[in-house]
VEXLO-836374 format. One line per 8 residues: number of its first residue (from 1); their letters; for each residue x, y, z of C-alpha. Coordinates in Angstrom, 3 decimals. Layout:
BEGIN
NUM	A	X,Y,Z ~ ...
//
This chain:
BEGIN
1	MDAGLSQE	-81.074,-315.301,-25.564 ~ -78.538,-318.388,-25.535 ~ -79.543,-319.842,-28.954 ~ -79.850,-323.486,-28.434 ~ -80.012,-323.735,-24.508 ~ -82.502,-325.421,-22.756 ~ -84.437,-323.946,-19.681 ~ -83.007,-326.674,-17.698
9	EYVRQVLE	-79.546,-325.670,-18.997 ~ -79.864,-322.111,-18.572 ~ -81.863,-322.346,-15.112 ~ -79.017,-324.351,-13.965 ~ -76.198,-321.584,-15.443 ~ -78.148,-318.804,-13.901 ~ -78.155,-320.374,-10.213 ~ -74.579,-321.111,-10.919
17	AYRKTPGT	-72.922,-317.878,-11.025 ~ -75.329,-316.588,-8.573 ~ -74.295,-319.095,-6.152 ~ -70.666,-317.922,-7.098 ~ -70.978,-314.298,-6.749 ~ -69.120,-312.788,-3.838 ~ -71.582,-311.515,-1.268 ~ -73.967,-314.421,-1.745
25	MGTVRRAD	-75.170,-317.210,0.975 ~ -73.837,-319.358,-1.708 ~ -77.630,-321.090,-1.538 ~ -80.238,-321.504,-3.674 ~ -84.064,-321.960,-2.833 ~ -87.096,-322.846,-5.081 ~ -87.395,-318.692,-5.291 ~ -84.341,-318.350,-7.273
33	RTVAAQLF	-85.528,-320.994,-9.447 ~ -88.413,-319.253,-10.295 ~ -87.035,-316.234,-11.032 ~ -83.834,-317.368,-13.073 ~ -87.302,-319.223,-15.060 ~ -88.643,-315.844,-15.710 ~ -85.173,-314.352,-16.922 ~ -85.335,-317.531,-19.460
41	QRGLSVQV	-88.712,-316.664,-20.725 ~ -87.685,-312.499,-20.835 ~ -85.197,-314.088,-23.295 ~ -82.345,-312.706,-21.836 ~ -79.080,-314.088,-22.453 ~ -76.558,-315.729,-19.166 ~ -73.872,-313.432,-19.758 ~ -76.290,-310.245,-19.190
49	IENALVLA	-77.514,-311.848,-15.964 ~ -73.958,-312.510,-15.133 ~ -72.930,-309.159,-16.318 ~ -75.479,-308.019,-13.336 ~ -74.336,-310.376,-11.024 ~ -70.521,-308.702,-11.214 ~ -71.724,-305.326,-11.545 ~ -73.623,-305.464,-8.181
57	ATRRLIRP	-71.006,-307.175,-6.458 ~ -68.511,-305.147,-7.298 ~ -70.705,-302.158,-6.142 ~ -71.128,-304.290,-2.484 ~ -67.093,-304.465,-2.779 ~ -66.485,-301.314,-2.808 ~ -67.241,-299.203,-0.398 ~ -65.606,-296.842,2.065
65	PDAQPLGA	-63.223,-298.543,4.824 ~ -65.520,-297.195,7.752 ~ -68.974,-298.072,5.892 ~ -71.239,-300.494,7.802 ~ -70.509,-304.138,7.007 ~ -73.649,-305.574,4.709 ~ -75.129,-309.368,4.783 ~ -75.090,-311.545,2.839
73	IRSLAYFL	-77.367,-311.408,-0.426 ~ -79.919,-314.276,0.115 ~ -82.166,-314.052,-3.458 ~ -81.342,-313.871,-6.885 ~ -84.264,-311.437,-6.870 ~ -82.107,-308.913,-5.351 ~ -79.885,-308.336,-8.325 ~ -83.269,-307.837,-10.886
81	PVLEEVLK	-82.780,-303.573,-10.521 ~ -79.343,-304.320,-11.742 ~ -80.274,-306.360,-14.635 ~ -82.417,-303.675,-15.778 ~ -79.608,-301.224,-15.129 ~ -76.977,-303.434,-17.013 ~ -79.809,-303.785,-20.075 ~ -80.017,-299.977,-20.432
89	LPVSPEYF	-75.650,-299.696,-20.038 ~ -74.223,-298.608,-22.987 ~ -70.452,-300.218,-21.957 ~ -68.518,-302.341,-24.106 ~ -67.948,-306.071,-22.618 ~ -65.046,-305.135,-21.596 ~ -66.076,-303.329,-18.730 ~ -67.798,-305.725,-17.268
97	DYLRRKLA	-64.573,-307.921,-17.881 ~ -62.603,-305.158,-16.414 ~ -65.219,-305.732,-13.283 ~ -64.300,-309.712,-13.127 ~ -60.484,-308.457,-12.523 ~ -61.416,-305.811,-10.106 ~ -63.611,-308.230,-8.289 ~ -61.099,-311.539,-8.470
105	SCGAPR	-57.890,-308.977,-7.098 ~ -59.681,-307.846,-4.307 ~ -60.536,-311.717,-3.151 ~ -64.051,-311.476,-3.103 ~ -65.051,-313.709,-0.947 ~ -67.779,-315.870,-2.519
//
């Protein structure tokens, strides 16, 4: 967990990361606040959540050119299965840094 971070600040950081994630609507709803508060209660770090957002966004962006376009993500809950996956992944933090660079180099729209 992020030491010394209040629930309010934690939720703010998680929602800001979600809002800025490529492929999302860019808006936050009440249900998103509830999910963020639940993640705080679980004791998950903001970094782990950001890693899940980056992994999911990268997967959605790097698809075959002839694939059907995907609709915008409308809920933070969309990322929960990927979050569970990230918690089990035996990869280094550098892998997620690589994904962040990949997103940036693709000019991923928010």
